N, C-alpha and C positions, 0 to 999 in steps of 0.2 A: 817630185815638184808642184804645190801647191797652184792649182787653179782657181780664178777670182773671176768675178762680174764684175766689168764695168757699167755702171749707171749713171748716164747722161741724161738731167734733168735742166730743160731752158723755160725759166718763167718769161711771162709777159705780163708788166714790164721788168728789165732785170738790172740789179744794181749791188752791189757790194753787202747791203745790208741784208738783202734778201738771200744770196749766196753763202754769208757767212750765217745765215739761220738755219739754212738747210742743212751745211755741215754738221751746225750742233747739235739737232735733232737725227741725222742719219748717223753721227758718231754713235747717241745711244742705242743705238738696235745694231752695233755692231760695224759701222763703215771706220775703216780704218786708214786711206788714205785720201786724199781730196785734190783737183784742180780746178781754177776755174777761168773763164776768159769772159769777153764780153758779152756772151748769148748764155750763158750758164756753167753749170757744175758738171764735174764728172767725180762721182766716189766710186771706191773700191771695195769690194766686200769679198771673202772667201765664198767661191762656188755655191758649196753646202751651206752656205748661213743665208744666203739671198731670200727674198718673200718681197714677193710683189704688196700682198695686202699690207705690210709694212710699210712700203713706198706708198701708198693709196691713203693708209691711215696719216701719215703726215702731211701729205700732199691737202690733203680735204681739212685736215684742222689748221691749218698755216695760220699764222695769225694776222699774216699782210695780204689785201684782197687780190689775187693774182689768177692767170690763165699759167698752165703747165703742160710742157709734154716732154715724156720722157722715155727712152728706150734701153735697151741693154743689149751688152755685147759677151762674150765668154774671150777671157783674157788668158792663154797658156800661160803655165808657169815662168817656161823657158823665153816668152815673149816679152817680160816683164820690161827690161832696159829700152828694148823700141819703142813699147809704150811711154814710157817717161819720155823719151827723147822726141818723140812726136808729138804728145801731147800738152807738154808744160816744163819739163825739168830742163832750166837753164841756168847757166854760171851766176849765181849770185853773192854781193859782196853785205853783209853783216855791218853796220858801224863803222864801214869806211876801214876795217880792221882785219877781217876776217873773209875769205872768199872760199864759197863751198861749190862743188862740181863733180861729172862722175867722171871715172877714167874714160870714157866714150868721149868727153868732149876736145877740142880742138884748139879752140881760142878764151885762154884763161887771165881774168885778171890777175894782177900783183896784188898779194897782201900779207901783211903782218903775219896771219896766220891761214893755213891754205889746208882744206880738208877736204878728203875725195869721198866720195859718198855713191854706191852703185847700190839705190835702194831696192831693188825686186821689191819685195812687198810691205815693205817695211815703212813705218810712217818715220818722215822726219829727214827735211831735206833744207831747211831753213827758208822755205820760201814761204809756210804758212805763218799766220803773226804770231800764234802762242811758241813756235821754236823759233824764230827770230828773236819774239820778246827775251826769252830765256839764254840766248846765245848773248844777248846784251847784259843782261844780270851778270852772267858770267866773265863776261869780256871787263865789265867794271869790276869785278873784284878779285883781293889778293890768292890765290889758291896756291902760293907756292908752298909746300911741305903740304900739305892739307890732306885729309882722306874725305873722302867723296863715295857719295852713293847717288845714283839715277835709277829710276822707278821708273819702271815701264820704258827701258831704254831706245827699241824701236829700232832705226838704225845702228845706233852707238852715238849719233853724233854731237851729242850733247856730253857725255863722257870722254869722246874723243878730245873734244876744245879743252875739259877741264884738264886733261891730261897735258894739251898742249902747254896751256897755261901756268905747269908748275906741280900739279897737286903729284902727290907722294903716292897715293893710294887711291885708285877710282874701282867701283863695283857697279854695273851693271845689269837689272835686274829684268828680264823680259817674259810675259806668262805666252807668248805664241814662239811656238818653239821652230818656226820658218825665221821670224824675226829675230831671235837669239841666233841663228844660224848665219843671219846676215850682218848682226852689229859684228859677230868675232870677224866675218870676214874683213868689215868695212875697218876693225881698230888693225888687221893685219895692213891692209892697205895703207894708212897713215903711219904706221911703224911705232904703235904704241902700245904699251902694256897695260890692259883693263880685265879686269875680274869678270867674267860675263855667268852670270847665272839664270837658269831657264827655271822659271816658278811665278807665284805669285809673292802678296806679302806676307806671305808667312815664313818665307825665306829668308827673313830680316832679322829674324832672333838668331841667328847662326853667324851674324855680320857684327864687326866690330863699329864702337860707336862713330860716330860723320864726325866732322867740323862742317860738312854742306850737304847737305837733302835736298837734291832733283826730282820733281815730280810733274811733268807735262801729261797728264792722262785725260780725265773729264770729271768734271762737279762729283760725280755721287760716287765714283771709285774713290775719288779723295776722303769726301768726307767721311765715307765707309771706313777706309784705313788708313787716316791722318792718326789715332792711336798708335798706331804700329809705327809709325812715319818718326814720329817725336820719341818713339822710346829708343830710339837708335841717334839721337841727334846728344851731341852732347852738350851742356850750359855754356849759354850762349853761343851757342852754334846757328848758321845760317840756315831758314829753309824758301828755295824758289819754287811755287805754286803755280803753273798754267794750263789750260785747256778747257778755259771757262770764259765766260762774256762777265761786261764790268759789274752787270747788274747782278751775278751771283757774290759778287765780293762780300756782300753781310753775312751770306751762309758760309764761306770759306773760313770769313774771320773769325766767326763765332766759335766753328768747330775749332780751328786753331787756336783761341785762346783759350780754351775749354782744356785744352790737352799745353796748356804754361808758354804759349805763343804770342809774340804781340808784332802786328803790321805794323813795319818802319818806311816800304817803299810802293810804289805801284809803275807800271808800266804798260803802256795802252798801245792799241793799232788797231784800227778799222773793226774798235767795241769787241776785241779780246785783249786780256789781260796777263799780266806776269805778276806776281806779288812776290814781297822779301818779306820774310819772317825771319826774327829772332826769339831765340828759346831762352827766358828766365833770366831775362835782364832789363 
């Protein structure tokens, strides 16, 4: 089971804009999951990928003047659920319609959709704005009988919600083998049938065209692979993209437009956005 480094950064002063920027910069150097509180942020990266110089470079070049304290802790793979329960992951309700909780939670709110996520080392519990924004798009869409591809599925949370919303066929793709295994486990926990594929965007050429395409990753990955995403989306199909900030919209929109898609809707929370595009209409 994969070991991780938990990096805690405490900026002074500390606010949501600062912790969100830290998450964005850390994501660009390989950090996969994030939690935050009033004092700072905890970011998780595979132990073998941790680089202190990356952290120091991010903090020294940070665009907002701050003082930073940081420390690291090794998190053994088998301790992951305990780590989440201790630090952050509590049940959450999205749009007053969907509750997300873990199998170890005892007090669970009642909602129309009930999703069980044991996150282990995979990103996606609904707490981060990018995930919750994507869930809102899904909750406001008619997925009955539709085919869906979820690129970078992480815990599988978005794929699971699509299936609960009536999607006919849902395919989740995840490049990290541990996260892929976690997504399969979470699909079983929720008693939904989802095709989970381990790999990158090159796997898309072997998948049938979709009515909906989801990618909650980051700006650089999306702009690099958006041509592959668009190639698997039917004409008139919908693409939801997240994992980036509001000021990244022009970059994402330009890449999407060059692949036959136009922006029709934006959801924003704490500076993070989730965009809705429609193809060729």
